[in-house]
BALOBA-1460 file (C-alpha; in Angstrom, 3 decimals):
// residues 382
<rec num="1" residu="m" x="26.379" y="26.999" z="-188.775"/>
<rec num="2" residu="k" x="30.381" y="26.695" z="-187.619"/>
<rec num="3" residu="i" x="32.115" y="24.022" z="-185.666"/>
<rec num="4" residu="v" x="33.637" y="25.540" z="-182.521"/>
<rec num="5" residu="n" x="35.099" y="22.786" z="-180.532"/>
<rec num="6" residu="i" x="36.345" y="19.362" z="-181.825"/>
<rec num="7" residu="p" x="37.418" y="17.599" z="-178.723"/>
<rec num="8" residu="t" x="40.632" y="16.071" z="-178.581"/>
<rec num="9" residu="i" x="40.659" y="12.276" z="-178.369"/>
<rec num="10" residu="e" x="42.813" y="10.335" z="-175.857"/>
<rec num="11" residu="l" x="43.790" y="6.719" z="-176.567"/>
<rec num="12" residu="n" x="45.833" y="4.202" z="-174.207"/>
<rec num="13" residu="v" x="46.958" y="1.266" z="-176.284"/>
<rec num="14" residu="e" x="49.197" y="-1.194" z="-175.389"/>
<rec num="15" residu="k" x="52.600" y="-1.137" z="-176.652"/>
<rec num="16" residu="n" x="53.549" y="-3.804" z="-180.025"/>
<rec num="17" residu="t" x="49.708" y="-3.248" z="-180.741"/>
<rec num="18" residu="s" x="48.202" y="-1.083" z="-183.551"/>
<rec num="19" residu="p" x="46.052" y="2.056" z="-181.886"/>
<rec num="20" residu="v" x="42.036" y="1.691" z="-183.259"/>
<rec num="21" residu="l" x="41.356" y="5.403" z="-184.151"/>
<rec num="22" residu="p" x="37.866" y="6.487" z="-183.806"/>
<rec num="23" residu="k" x="35.880" y="6.461" z="-187.232"/>
<rec num="24" residu="e" x="33.733" y="9.614" z="-185.996"/>
<rec num="25" residu="v" x="34.315" y="12.368" z="-183.241"/>
<rec num="26" residu="e" x="31.574" y="14.527" z="-181.409"/>
<rec num="27" residu="v" x="32.035" y="18.226" z="-182.140"/>
<rec num="28" residu="e" x="30.243" y="21.576" z="-180.770"/>
<rec num="29" residu="l" x="28.504" y="23.490" z="-183.321"/>
<rec num="30" residu="s" x="28.173" y="27.367" z="-182.902"/>
<rec num="31" residu="n" x="24.477" y="26.400" z="-181.899"/>
<rec num="32" residu="g" x="25.399" y="24.641" z="-179.052"/>
<rec num="33" residu="l" x="24.481" y="21.468" z="-180.259"/>
<rec num="34" residu="k" x="27.004" y="17.936" z="-180.014"/>
<rec num="35" residu="a" x="26.909" y="16.131" z="-183.529"/>
<rec num="36" residu="k" x="28.858" y="13.690" z="-184.788"/>
<rec num="37" residu="y" x="31.185" y="13.577" z="-187.642"/>
<rec num="38" residu="p" x="33.733" y="11.264" z="-189.894"/>
<rec num="39" residu="v" x="36.933" y="11.520" z="-189.541"/>
<rec num="40" residu="e" x="39.592" y="10.801" z="-192.209"/>
<rec num="41" residu="w" x="42.882" y="10.082" z="-190.290"/>
<rec num="42" residu="e" x="46.304" y="10.599" z="-191.943"/>
<rec num="43" residu="n" x="48.484" y="7.815" z="-192.138"/>
<rec num="44" residu="e" x="46.350" y="5.783" z="-190.569"/>
<rec num="45" residu="n" x="47.741" y="2.434" z="-192.381"/>
<rec num="46" residu="v" x="51.597" y="3.116" z="-190.781"/>
<rec num="47" residu="i" x="51.216" y="3.687" z="-186.918"/>
<rec num="48" residu="n" x="54.091" y="3.416" z="-185.119"/>
<rec num="49" residu="e" x="55.111" y="3.756" z="-181.209"/>
<rec num="50" residu="n" x="56.775" y="6.607" z="-181.885"/>
<rec num="51" residu="d" x="53.796" y="8.326" z="-183.000"/>
<rec num="52" residu="t" x="52.048" y="9.649" z="-180.204"/>
<rec num="53" residu="e" x="49.623" y="12.165" z="-182.057"/>
<rec num="54" residu="i" x="48.076" y="11.715" z="-185.082"/>
<rec num="55" residu="k" x="45.892" y="14.171" z="-186.824"/>
<rec num="56" residu="g" x="42.756" y="13.832" z="-189.094"/>
<rec num="57" residu="k" x="39.961" y="16.091" z="-191.005"/>
<rec num="58" residu="l" x="36.800" y="16.020" z="-190.301"/>
<rec num="59" residu="r" x="34.327" y="15.270" z="-193.301"/>
<rec num="60" residu="v" x="31.375" y="17.629" z="-193.336"/>
<rec num="61" residu="t" x="29.546" y="17.507" z="-196.381"/>
<rec num="62" residu="t" x="27.534" y="20.557" z="-198.114"/>
<rec num="63" residu="y" x="25.021" y="20.177" z="-200.686"/>
<rec num="64" residu="p" x="24.129" y="22.673" z="-203.729"/>
<rec num="65" residu="k" x="21.482" y="25.441" z="-202.684"/>
<rec num="66" residu="p" x="19.402" y="24.398" z="-204.012"/>
<rec num="67" residu="f" x="19.748" y="20.513" z="-204.348"/>
<rec num="68" residu="i" x="17.080" y="20.164" z="-207.510"/>
<rec num="69" residu="e" x="15.160" y="23.092" z="-208.861"/>
<rec num="70" residu="q" x="11.434" y="22.956" z="-209.492"/>
<rec num="71" residu="r" x="10.852" y="19.911" z="-207.191"/>
<rec num="72" residu="a" x="8.571" y="20.535" z="-204.160"/>
<rec num="73" residu="d" x="7.418" y="18.043" z="-201.920"/>
<rec num="74" residu="p" x="10.841" y="16.155" z="-202.337"/>
<rec num="75" residu="y" x="10.935" y="12.667" z="-201.071"/>
<rec num="76" residu="l" x="14.521" y="10.978" z="-200.892"/>
<rec num="77" residu="y" x="14.708" y="6.925" z="-200.011"/>
<rec num="78" residu="k" x="18.025" y="5.231" z="-199.564"/>
<rec num="79" residu="h" x="17.170" y="1.774" z="-200.307"/>
<rec num="80" residu="t" x="18.772" y="-1.738" z="-200.120"/>
<rec num="81" residu="d" x="20.095" y="-1.951" z="-203.264"/>
<rec num="82" residu="g" x="22.602" y="0.762" z="-202.357"/>
<rec num="83" residu="y" x="20.811" y="3.149" z="-204.707"/>
<rec num="84" residu="y" x="19.223" y="6.902" z="-203.548"/>
<rec num="85" residu="y" x="15.787" y="7.328" z="-205.234"/>
<rec num="86" residu="f" x="14.271" y="10.626" z="-205.572"/>
<rec num="87" residu="t" x="11.100" y="12.010" z="-206.606"/>
<rec num="88" residu="g" x="8.568" y="15.322" z="-206.111"/>
<rec num="89" residu="s" x="5.875" y="16.874" z="-207.784"/>
<rec num="90" residu="y" x="5.833" y="17.580" z="-211.105"/>
<rec num="91" residu="p" x="5.612" y="21.384" z="-212.368"/>
<rec num="92" residu="l" x="3.015" y="20.560" z="-214.504"/>
<rec num="93" residu="y" x="1.425" y="18.084" z="-212.200"/>
<rec num="94" residu="d" x="0.836" y="15.667" z="-214.664"/>
<rec num="95" residu="r" x="3.287" y="12.999" z="-214.736"/>
<rec num="96" residu="i" x="5.422" y="10.778" z="-211.804"/>
<rec num="97" residu="v" x="8.715" y="11.221" z="-212.283"/>
<rec num="98" residu="l" x="11.582" y="9.186" z="-210.187"/>
<rec num="99" residu="r" x="15.734" y="9.414" z="-210.299"/>
<rec num="100" residu="r" x="18.393" y="7.577" z="-208.751"/>
<rec num="101" residu="a" x="22.034" y="7.397" z="-208.029"/>
<rec num="102" residu="k" x="24.248" y="5.676" z="-205.820"/>
<rec num="103" residu="t" x="25.623" y="9.044" z="-204.097"/>
<rec num="104" residu="i" x="23.079" y="11.917" z="-202.975"/>
<rec num="105" residu="a" x="25.489" y="14.413" z="-204.651"/>
<rec num="106" residu="e" x="24.656" y="12.118" z="-208.319"/>
<rec num="107" residu="l" x="21.318" y="12.810" z="-207.924"/>
<rec num="108" residu="p" x="20.723" y="16.275" z="-209.422"/>
<rec num="109" residu="e" x="22.009" y="14.717" z="-212.721"/>
<rec num="110" residu="a" x="21.191" y="11.521" z="-212.888"/>
<rec num="111" residu="e" x="18.378" y="10.641" z="-215.198"/>
<rec num="112" residu="e" x="14.988" y="11.512" z="-214.814"/>
<rec num="113" residu="v" x="12.283" y="8.538" z="-215.874"/>
<rec num="114" residu="v" x="8.795" y="9.094" z="-216.176"/>
<rec num="115" residu="i" x="7.303" y="6.099" z="-214.409"/>
<rec num="116" residu="w" x="3.537" y="6.943" z="-214.465"/>
<rec num="117" residu="e" x="1.500" y="9.550" z="-216.267"/>
<rec num="118" residu="r" x="-2.289" y="11.087" z="-215.172"/>
<rec num="119" residu="h" x="-5.184" y="9.606" z="-216.910"/>
<rec num="120" residu="e" x="-6.889" y="11.368" z="-220.042"/>
<rec num="121" residu="s" x="-10.249" y="12.282" z="-217.863"/>
<rec num="122" residu="g" x="-11.987" y="10.833" z="-214.988"/>
<rec num="123" residu="i" x="-9.959" y="10.179" z="-211.613"/>
<rec num="124" residu="m" x="-5.759" y="11.120" z="-211.814"/>
<rec num="125" residu="s" x="-6.818" y="13.405" z="-214.526"/>
<rec num="126" residu="e" x="-5.063" y="16.756" z="-212.694"/>
<rec num="127" residu="h" x="-3.283" y="17.743" z="-210.463"/>
<rec num="128" residu="i" x="-0.985" y="14.866" z="-209.880"/>
<rec num="129" residu="w" x="0.786" y="15.591" z="-206.620"/>
<rec num="130" residu="a" x="3.220" y="14.606" z="-203.837"/>
<rec num="131" residu="p" x="4.115" y="11.031" z="-204.922"/>
<rec num="132" residu="e" x="6.300" y="9.177" z="-202.025"/>
<rec num="133" residu="l" x="8.548" y="5.979" z="-202.727"/>
<rec num="134" residu="h" x="7.823" y="2.699" z="-200.244"/>
<rec num="135" residu="y" x="9.068" y="-0.413" z="-200.167"/>
<rec num="136" residu="i" x="6.525" y="-2.863" z="-198.679"/>
<rec num="137" residu="d" x="6.896" y="-6.627" z="-198.564"/>
<rec num="138" residu="g" x="9.116" y="-7.080" z="-201.540"/>
<rec num="139" residu="k" x="7.230" y="-4.405" z="-203.710"/>
<rec num="140" residu="w" x="7.127" y="-0.698" z="-204.999"/>
<rec num="141" residu="y" x="4.578" y="1.942" z="-204.047"/>
<rec num="142" residu="v" x="4.183" y="5.096" z="-204.749"/>
<rec num="143" residu="h" x="1.400" y="7.418" z="-202.682"/>
<rec num="144" residu="f" x="0.417" y="10.132" z="-204.632"/>
<rec num="145" residu="a" x="-2.645" y="12.547" z="-204.854"/>
<rec num="146" residu="a" x="-4.475" y="13.423" z="-207.876"/>
<rec num="147" residu="g" x="-7.668" y="15.297" z="-209.092"/>
<rec num="148" residu="e" x="-9.959" y="14.650" z="-211.851"/>
<rec num="149" residu="r" x="-10.791" y="16.211" z="-215.050"/>
<rec num="150" residu="d" x="-14.469" y="17.389" z="-214.276"/>
<rec num="151" residu="d" x="-13.209" y="18.250" z="-210.732"/>
<rec num="152" residu="v" x="-9.472" y="19.283" z="-210.137"/>
<rec num="153" residu="w" x="-9.989" y="20.346" z="-206.625"/>
<rec num="154" residu="a" x="-11.734" y="16.356" z="-206.063"/>
<rec num="155" residu="i" x="-8.097" y="15.471" z="-204.849"/>
<rec num="156" residu="r" x="-7.372" y="11.828" z="-203.412"/>
<rec num="157" residu="p" x="-5.008" y="9.371" z="-202.574"/>
<rec num="158" residu="y" x="-3.895" y="6.562" z="-204.753"/>
<rec num="159" residu="v" x="-1.472" y="4.087" z="-205.217"/>
<rec num="160" residu="i" x="0.480" y="2.316" z="-207.699"/>
<rec num="161" residu="e" x="2.416" y="-0.946" z="-207.190"/>
<rec num="162" residu="c" x="5.744" y="-2.540" z="-208.705"/>
<rec num="163" residu="a" x="6.637" y="-5.800" z="-208.095"/>
<rec num="164" residu="d" x="10.260" y="-5.406" z="-210.432"/>
<rec num="165" residu="p" x="13.883" y="-4.807" z="-208.824"/>
<rec num="166" residu="n" x="14.326" y="-1.267" z="-210.800"/>
<rec num="167" residu="p" x="10.848" y="0.867" z="-210.101"/>
<rec num="168" residu="l" x="12.516" y="3.018" z="-213.021"/>
<rec num="169" residu="t" x="12.407" y="0.377" z="-215.672"/>
<rec num="170" residu="g" x="9.596" y="-2.054" z="-214.156"/>
<rec num="171" residu="t" x="5.694" y="-2.376" z="-214.735"/>
<rec num="172" residu="w" x="3.493" y="-0.461" z="-212.500"/>
<rec num="173" residu="v" x="-0.193" y="-1.337" z="-211.793"/>
<rec num="174" residu="e" x="-2.946" y="1.016" z="-210.633"/>
<rec num="175" residu="k" x="-4.048" y="-0.277" z="-207.044"/>
<rec num="176" residu="g" x="-6.687" y="2.604" z="-207.075"/>
<rec num="177" residu="q" x="-7.905" y="4.953" z="-204.487"/>
<rec num="178" residu="v" x="-7.589" y="4.860" z="-200.408"/>
<rec num="179" residu="n" x="-10.308" y="4.209" z="-198.513"/>
<rec num="180" residu="t" x="-10.577" y="7.241" z="-196.255"/>
<rec num="181" residu="e" x="-14.079" y="7.069" z="-194.526"/>
<rec num="182" residu="f" x="-15.509" y="10.176" z="-196.109"/>
<rec num="183" residu="q" x="-14.573" y="11.846" z="-199.774"/>
<rec num="184" residu="s" x="-13.472" y="15.139" z="-199.419"/>
<rec num="185" residu="f" x="-9.711" y="16.516" z="-200.559"/>
<rec num="186" residu="s" x="-7.368" y="14.188" z="-199.412"/>
<rec num="187" residu="l" x="-3.464" y="14.294" z="-200.097"/>
<rec num="188" residu="d" x="-0.201" y="13.738" z="-198.707"/>
<rec num="189" residu="a" x="-0.178" y="10.403" z="-197.440"/>
<rec num="190" residu="t" x="2.662" y="8.570" z="-195.742"/>
<rec num="191" residu="t" x="3.182" y="5.139" z="-194.678"/>
<rec num="192" residu="f" x="5.690" y="3.608" z="-191.618"/>
<rec num="193" residu="e" x="6.121" y="1.154" z="-189.694"/>
<rec num="194" residu="n" x="6.141" y="0.176" z="-185.989"/>
<rec num="195" residu="n" x="6.236" y="-2.584" z="-183.691"/>
<rec num="196" residu="g" x="5.020" y="-4.681" z="-186.728"/>
<rec num="197" residu="k" x="2.059" y="-2.624" z="-187.477"/>
<rec num="198" residu="r" x="2.037" y="-0.357" z="-190.885"/>
<rec num="199" residu="y" x="0.480" y="2.798" z="-190.560"/>
<rec num="200" residu="l" x="-0.852" y="5.751" z="-192.882"/>
<rec num="201" residu="v" x="-0.970" y="9.237" z="-191.906"/>
<rec num="202" residu="w" x="-2.275" y="11.660" z="-194.790"/>
<rec num="203" residu="a" x="-4.337" y="14.997" z="-194.552"/>
<rec num="204" residu="q" x="-8.013" y="15.592" z="-195.434"/>
<rec num="205" residu="k" x="-10.331" y="18.689" z="-195.358"/>
<rec num="206" residu="v" x="-13.602" y="18.252" z="-192.897"/>
<rec num="207" residu="e" x="-16.508" y="17.673" z="-195.120"/>
<rec num="208" residu="n" x="-17.788" y="21.157" z="-196.206"/>
<rec num="209" residu="d" x="-15.019" y="23.166" z="-194.501"/>
<rec num="210" residu="t" x="-11.749" y="24.251" z="-195.177"/>
<rec num="211" residu="i" x="-9.785" y="22.540" z="-192.622"/>
<rec num="212" residu="s" x="-6.949" y="20.332" z="-193.625"/>
<rec num="213" residu="n" x="-6.491" y="17.838" z="-190.445"/>
<rec num="214" residu="l" x="-3.984" y="15.191" z="-190.438"/>
<rec num="215" residu="y" x="-5.391" y="11.523" z="-189.636"/>
<rec num="216" residu="i" x="-3.725" y="8.110" z="-189.055"/>
<rec num="217" residu="g" x="-4.992" y="4.789" z="-189.589"/>
<rec num="218" residu="e" x="-3.348" y="1.172" z="-189.573"/>
<rec num="219" residu="m" x="-3.631" y="-0.317" z="-192.660"/>
<rec num="220" residu="e" x="-4.606" y="-3.677" z="-193.883"/>
<rec num="221" residu="n" x="-2.293" y="-3.531" z="-197.282"/>
<rec num="222" residu="p" x="-0.333" y="-0.745" z="-198.908"/>
<rec num="223" residu="w" x="-3.408" y="1.174" z="-200.284"/>
<rec num="224" residu="t" x="-6.126" y="-0.249" z="-197.853"/>
<rec num="225" residu="i" x="-6.531" y="1.394" z="-193.807"/>
<rec num="226" residu="k" x="-8.354" y="-0.800" z="-191.382"/>
<rec num="227" residu="n" x="-9.883" y="2.503" z="-189.220"/>
<rec num="228" residu="q" x="-9.253" y="6.508" z="-189.582"/>
<rec num="229" residu="v" x="-8.516" y="9.001" z="-186.601"/>
<rec num="230" residu="l" x="-7.974" y="12.313" z="-185.936"/>
<rec num="231" residu="l" x="-4.463" y="12.919" z="-185.197"/>
<rec num="232" residu="s" x="-3.971" y="16.619" z="-185.367"/>
<rec num="233" residu="t" x="-6.377" y="19.917" z="-186.548"/>
<rec num="234" residu="p" x="-4.705" y="23.419" z="-187.233"/>
<rec num="235" residu="e" x="-5.349" y="25.475" z="-183.526"/>
<rec num="236" residu="y" x="-2.197" y="27.207" z="-183.573"/>
<rec num="237" residu="e" x="-1.561" y="30.605" z="-185.435"/>
<rec num="238" residu="w" x="1.220" y="29.276" z="-187.544"/>
<rec num="239" residu="e" x="-0.880" y="26.936" z="-188.535"/>
<rec num="240" residu="n" x="-3.816" y="28.827" z="-189.281"/>
<rec num="241" residu="s" x="-2.966" y="32.535" z="-189.877"/>
<rec num="242" residu="v" x="-3.688" y="32.448" z="-193.467"/>
<rec num="243" residu="f" x="-5.104" y="29.273" z="-194.475"/>
<rec num="244" residu="y" x="-6.446" y="25.629" z="-191.948"/>
<rec num="245" residu="v" x="-3.919" y="23.815" z="-192.939"/>
<rec num="246" residu="n" x="-2.297" y="20.368" z="-191.534"/>
<rec num="247" residu="e" x="-0.369" y="18.566" z="-194.552"/>
<rec num="248" residu="g" x="3.258" y="16.995" z="-195.642"/>
<rec num="249" residu="a" x="3.016" y="14.202" z="-192.920"/>
<rec num="250" residu="a" x="6.835" y="12.611" z="-192.883"/>
<rec num="251" residu="v" x="8.058" y="10.199" z="-189.926"/>
<rec num="252" residu="i" x="11.242" y="9.515" z="-188.452"/>
<rec num="253" residu="k" x="11.645" y="6.975" z="-185.493"/>
<rec num="254" residu="r" x="14.401" y="7.814" z="-182.917"/>
<rec num="255" residu="n" x="15.167" y="7.699" z="-179.584"/>
<rec num="256" residu="g" x="12.217" y="5.357" z="-178.602"/>
<rec num="257" residu="k" x="9.793" y="7.971" z="-180.278"/>
<rec num="258" residu="v" x="7.945" y="8.480" z="-183.082"/>
<rec num="259" residu="f" x="8.158" y="11.741" z="-184.806"/>
<rec num="260" residu="i" x="5.686" y="13.017" z="-187.892"/>
<rec num="261" residu="a" x="6.992" y="16.759" z="-189.331"/>
<rec num="262" residu="f" x="4.074" y="18.377" z="-190.581"/>
<rec num="263" residu="s" x="3.254" y="21.331" z="-192.539"/>
<rec num="264" residu="g" x="0.782" y="24.189" z="-191.433"/>
<rec num="265" residu="n" x="-0.271" y="27.251" z="-193.157"/>
<rec num="266" residu="a" x="-0.799" y="28.907" z="-196.865"/>
<rec num="267" residu="t" x="1.760" y="27.092" z="-199.436"/>
<rec num="268" residu="d" x="3.760" y="31.066" z="-199.366"/>
<rec num="269" residu="h" x="6.479" y="32.303" z="-196.860"/>
<rec num="270" residu="t" x="3.868" y="31.394" z="-194.107"/>
<rec num="271" residu="y" x="4.531" y="27.755" z="-194.875"/>
<rec num="272" residu="a" x="6.705" y="25.996" z="-191.412"/>
<rec num="273" residu="v" x="6.704" y="22.928" z="-190.008"/>
<rec num="274" residu="g" x="5.936" y="21.579" z="-186.402"/>
<rec num="275" residu="y" x="6.062" y="17.939" z="-185.275"/>
<rec num="276" residu="l" x="4.056" y="15.374" z="-183.350"/>
<rec num="277" residu="s" x="5.829" y="13.079" z="-180.996"/>
<rec num="278" residu="a" x="5.084" y="9.866" z="-179.138"/>
<rec num="279" residu="d" x="6.334" y="6.862" z="-177.347"/>
<rec num="280" residu="q" x="7.146" y="3.990" z="-179.689"/>
<rec num="281" residu="d" x="4.854" y="1.190" z="-177.569"/>
<rec num="282" residu="a" x="2.348" y="3.327" z="-177.025"/>
<rec num="283" residu="d" x="-0.847" y="3.121" z="-178.894"/>
<rec num="284" residu="l" x="-0.673" y="5.224" z="-181.724"/>
<rec num="285" residu="l" x="-4.127" y="5.325" z="-182.972"/>
<rec num="286" residu="d" x="-4.713" y="6.942" z="-179.511"/>
<rec num="287" residu="p" x="-5.124" y="10.639" z="-180.070"/>
<rec num="288" residu="s" x="-3.910" y="11.690" z="-176.165"/>
<rec num="289" residu="v" x="-0.536" y="9.777" z="-176.635"/>
<rec num="290" residu="w" x="0.850" y="12.694" z="-179.447"/>
<rec num="291" residu="y" x="2.724" y="15.727" z="-178.633"/>
<rec num="292" residu="k" x="2.098" y="18.489" z="-180.708"/>
<rec num="293" residu="t" x="4.893" y="21.680" z="-180.799"/>
<rec num="294" residu="p" x="3.052" y="24.716" z="-180.426"/>
<rec num="295" residu="e" x="5.460" y="26.902" z="-181.890"/>
<rec num="296" residu="p" x="6.910" y="25.780" z="-185.633"/>
<rec num="297" residu="v" x="10.429" y="24.095" z="-185.764"/>
<rec num="298" residu="f" x="11.296" y="25.411" z="-189.033"/>
<rec num="299" residu="v" x="10.272" y="28.958" z="-190.942"/>
<rec num="300" residu="t" x="11.325" y="30.989" z="-193.258"/>
<rec num="301" residu="s" x="14.724" y="33.033" z="-193.334"/>
<rec num="302" residu="e" x="14.847" y="35.953" z="-194.658"/>
<rec num="303" residu="e" x="18.932" y="35.511" z="-193.774"/>
<rec num="304" residu="t" x="19.277" y="32.512" z="-196.100"/>
<rec num="305" residu="k" x="16.652" y="33.474" z="-198.995"/>
<rec num="306" residu="e" x="14.571" y="30.668" z="-198.252"/>
<rec num="307" residu="y" x="10.957" y="31.325" z="-198.255"/>
<rec num="308" residu="g" x="7.986" y="28.654" z="-196.827"/>
<rec num="309" residu="p" x="10.345" y="25.719" z="-196.035"/>
<rec num="310" residu="g" x="8.217" y="22.895" z="-195.734"/>
<rec num="311" residu="h" x="7.061" y="19.334" z="-196.917"/>
<rec num="312" residu="n" x="9.719" y="17.528" z="-195.718"/>
<rec num="313" residu="s" x="10.693" y="13.952" z="-196.378"/>
<rec num="314" residu="f" x="13.914" y="12.260" z="-193.823"/>
<rec num="315" residu="s" x="16.638" y="10.418" z="-195.608"/>
<rec num="316" residu="v" x="20.191" y="9.489" z="-194.403"/>
<rec num="317" residu="d" x="23.121" y="9.955" z="-195.832"/>
<rec num="318" residu="e" x="26.362" y="7.997" z="-197.205"/>
<rec num="319" residu="d" x="27.435" y="7.405" z="-193.879"/>
<rec num="320" residu="g" x="24.510" y="6.905" z="-191.927"/>
<rec num="321" residu="y" x="23.852" y="10.780" z="-190.611"/>
<rec num="322" residu="d" x="19.902" y="11.662" z="-190.534"/>
<rec num="323" residu="l" x="18.813" y="14.380" z="-193.386"/>
<rec num="324" residu="l" x="15.974" y="16.830" z="-193.832"/>
<rec num="325" residu="v" x="14.925" y="17.049" z="-197.345"/>
<rec num="326" residu="y" x="12.260" y="19.908" z="-197.928"/>
<rec num="327" residu="h" x="11.129" y="22.797" z="-200.604"/>
<rec num="328" residu="a" x="11.549" y="26.689" z="-200.209"/>
<rec num="329" residu="r" x="11.458" y="29.018" z="-202.430"/>
<rec num="330" residu="p" x="14.209" y="31.834" z="-203.400"/>
<rec num="331" residu="y" x="12.010" y="34.339" z="-202.755"/>
<rec num="332" residu="k" x="8.962" y="35.941" z="-200.498"/>
<rec num="333" residu="k" x="6.609" y="37.952" z="-203.016"/>
<rec num="334" residu="v" x="4.585" y="35.191" z="-205.208"/>
<rec num="335" residu="e" x="2.611" y="36.539" z="-207.775"/>
<rec num="336" residu="g" x="-1.088" y="34.511" z="-208.535"/>
<rec num="337" residu="n" x="-1.773" y="31.434" z="-206.847"/>
<rec num="338" residu="s" x="0.984" y="30.231" z="-204.906"/>
<rec num="339" residu="l" x="0.528" y="26.408" z="-206.138"/>
<rec num="340" residu="y" x="1.403" y="27.492" z="-209.622"/>
<rec num="341" residu="d" x="4.081" y="29.148" z="-208.831"/>
<rec num="342" residu="h" x="6.865" y="26.335" z="-209.964"/>
<rec num="343" residu="n" x="10.207" y="27.655" z="-207.806"/>
<rec num="344" residu="r" x="9.658" y="25.295" z="-204.645"/>
<rec num="345" residu="h" x="12.975" y="23.927" z="-205.087"/>
<rec num="346" residu="a" x="14.460" y="20.765" z="-203.399"/>
<rec num="347" residu="r" x="16.936" y="21.497" z="-200.259"/>
<rec num="348" residu="i" x="18.904" y="19.112" z="-198.490"/>
<rec num="349" residu="q" x="20.824" y="19.192" z="-195.344"/>
<rec num="350" residu="r" x="21.847" y="17.561" z="-192.024"/>
<rec num="351" residu="l" x="19.122" y="16.888" z="-189.036"/>
<rec num="352" residu="f" x="20.190" y="17.306" z="-185.789"/>
<rec num="353" residu="w" x="18.818" y="16.124" z="-182.349"/>
<rec num="354" residu="n" x="18.865" y="18.044" z="-179.297"/>
<rec num="355" residu="e" x="20.276" y="16.617" z="-175.871"/>
<rec num="356" residu="d" x="16.598" y="15.422" z="-175.184"/>
<rec num="357" residu="g" x="16.320" y="13.098" z="-177.938"/>
<rec num="358" residu="t" x="14.086" y="15.848" z="-180.200"/>
<rec num="359" residu="p" x="14.837" y="16.915" z="-183.478"/>
<rec num="360" residu="f" x="16.536" y="20.066" z="-184.483"/>
<rec num="361" residu="f" x="15.587" y="21.330" z="-187.772"/>
<rec num="362" residu="g" x="17.530" y="24.098" z="-187.245"/>
<rec num="363" residu="v" x="17.206" y="27.305" z="-190.294"/>
<rec num="364" residu="p" x="16.348" y="26.142" z="-193.737"/>
<rec num="365" residu="g" x="19.753" y="26.982" z="-195.778"/>
<rec num="366" residu="d" x="22.089" y="27.020" z="-192.746"/>
<rec num="367" residu="q" x="24.415" y="24.230" z="-193.787"/>
<rec num="368" residu="v" x="27.498" y="23.024" z="-191.519"/>
<rec num="369" residu="e" x="30.657" y="25.134" z="-192.715"/>
<rec num="370" residu="p" x="33.903" y="22.804" z="-193.813"/>
<rec num="371" residu="t" x="36.547" y="23.110" z="-191.334"/>
<rec num="372" residu="d" x="40.594" y="22.823" z="-191.499"/>
<rec num="373" residu="q" x="40.809" y="22.668" z="-188.205"/>
<rec num="374" residu="p" x="42.425" y="19.287" z="-187.387"/>
<rec num="375" residu="v" x="40.868" y="16.219" z="-185.210"/>
<rec num="376" residu="v" x="43.874" y="15.356" z="-182.919"/>
<rec num="377" residu="a" x="44.028" y="11.850" z="-181.314"/>
<rec num="378" residu="k" x="46.975" y="11.658" z="-178.488"/>
<rec num="379" residu="i" x="48.272" y="7.668" z="-178.091"/>
<rec num="380" residu="n" x="49.466" y="6.813" z="-174.551"/>
<rec num="381" residu="y" x="51.084" y="3.414" z="-175.028"/>
<rec num="382" residu="i" x="51.380" y="1.267" z="-171.769"/>
């Protein structure tokens, strides 16, 4: 994707005053979208009345491809302490790992710390999957899924808690299993707050069936739900052509709406992302207020060689722009069970927004190319 048009900025400035140059400018991209980028101005601090044209450069950030190898189900969180925290499924499925850095660029080389390891037997002893780090009411929480040694597919959602400021060095306490209304394969829990209420969204198979639905419930505390409501079932072909799956929910609130991205189908090249949306002021426990995309919005790309993109999270970059964090494989063909092919690498790219306020996911791996085209500000002294 390229930047095709950078508008000239016209500034009317009173004489004997210094112009205030904008920190960002909205540009047009080759796909027709408009997006804002920060500007680094030349000689910004030494402008005088003889200067009627100032030039600057767009700061366009690109990320390594892949970003972090063999970290499926990636979760990136920027905290108020200024650190970025990153976690994801560890290939051995036997531990929860966490790393942090002051910048996103430093994360790939940041030290990774094991903050919790599986039990030797019983619950939480197998298939430690999809950890998510959340900060709620002054404490850290990790929501994750786990099976048990005697029944490795008895996957259930669990929560651990840390009351220390630094979650990499603090003490983690097990809070137990989330109290879903029925016992069955359940995973990929995420939590978010809206209008003073906290919610949990998770995937769970219907009892004695193979269908994995999305459910939502209001929370009493970070490990306890008050209710359970069916939110989405895999009804479209993109969700069920191989397996009937809705999973990997991730929430972002923008433009007066709540968006829940989720993944469907198998964990191979058919894996894809769609989303649900509802007004922020709606009753989010009423399934009728949610709209679901009938087609996927993020799919395999042969051109960029990213296959099965999905199980995303959302974050923001250092300038506050939205980011899409996801995993994808660098090849299409998978030998054996795709769950044990560990080359689902973590990847990052900018998340854009359509004019109607809906998210534009784009093509996996298609990052905006930096440009040498200058930003021009023309100054008119009045």
